N, C-alpha and C positions, 0 to 999 in steps of 0.2 A: 157243500160248503168250510168251512175250520171254525173248528171251536179256537174261540177265545174265549183265557177268562176273568171274569169280567174283579175286578178291582173294584174298591165302591170310589172315590172323586174323596176329598181331604177334609172337606167342608163336611162329607156323609161321615167318614169318623170319625169329622170331632164330635158331627154332634147322634151320636153313636158311643161316648166317651163320658159325655155331657151327662145323655140318658145314661148312663150305668151311673153314675156321679150324682147322680137325682134320687138314680131308688136305694143307691146303700144309704144315705140318709133320711128317705121314707124307711127303711127300714127298722134308720136304731130308732126313731121316731115312733116306731109302730111295734119294734119289744120291747119300747115303754123300757132301754137300757140309756145307763146313767153314766154318771164319773169327768170326773174332773178332765185326763185325757180322750177320752174317748168325742165333749166336749168339743174342745183343742180339736178332736180330728175334724172333727162336723166343718168345723168353723174354719177349721183350713182347706178343707173339700170347696167351699162353694165360696172361697179365692182365689182354685185352682181356676173352679167353669167362671168366676167376671173376668180371671185375665187370656182366657179360651175366648172371652165372646169380644175382648179386648182384641186380642193379638189375631184373631183369623174372623171373626163375624164385623170389627167396623174396620179389617184391613189396616189394622195398625199397624200390622206385625216387622215390617220393612221399612216401616213412616222414619225416617231421622229425626229431628225436632223436641217441638218441642205436644205434643198430644202425648204417645206413646208413655213418656215416665210422667207428666203431668195423669194419664190417670189410672199406671201405677201404681204414683206411690195414695192416690186417692183409698187406693183399696188398703194397701197395705198400712193408710194417716186410720181408716174402715175397720181392720181389720184387727189393730195393733187396740182401740178405742173402745172394742165390744172382748178382746180377749180383758181388756183393764176392767171391766164394769163385769165381767165374772167372777176376778178376783175378787171384788171388793164390794 
């Protein structure tokens, strides 16, 4: 019997990355940290996680045409609206 190196599948790696990012945002909240740049960092993490869902779990990474730009634009618009509301 030969020993093979077990490399996680791409979807597992993306899921683990999302769990790490979720843990970071949870830790920020639990530690009671605040500040403009920290809040914008948490918002950026949320947008990255949203884009990971769109690209990998919705399967739109290699899709041409309408859907991927629409959902990416939605995420950017939502992020800009939240950042604008935060600074007002």
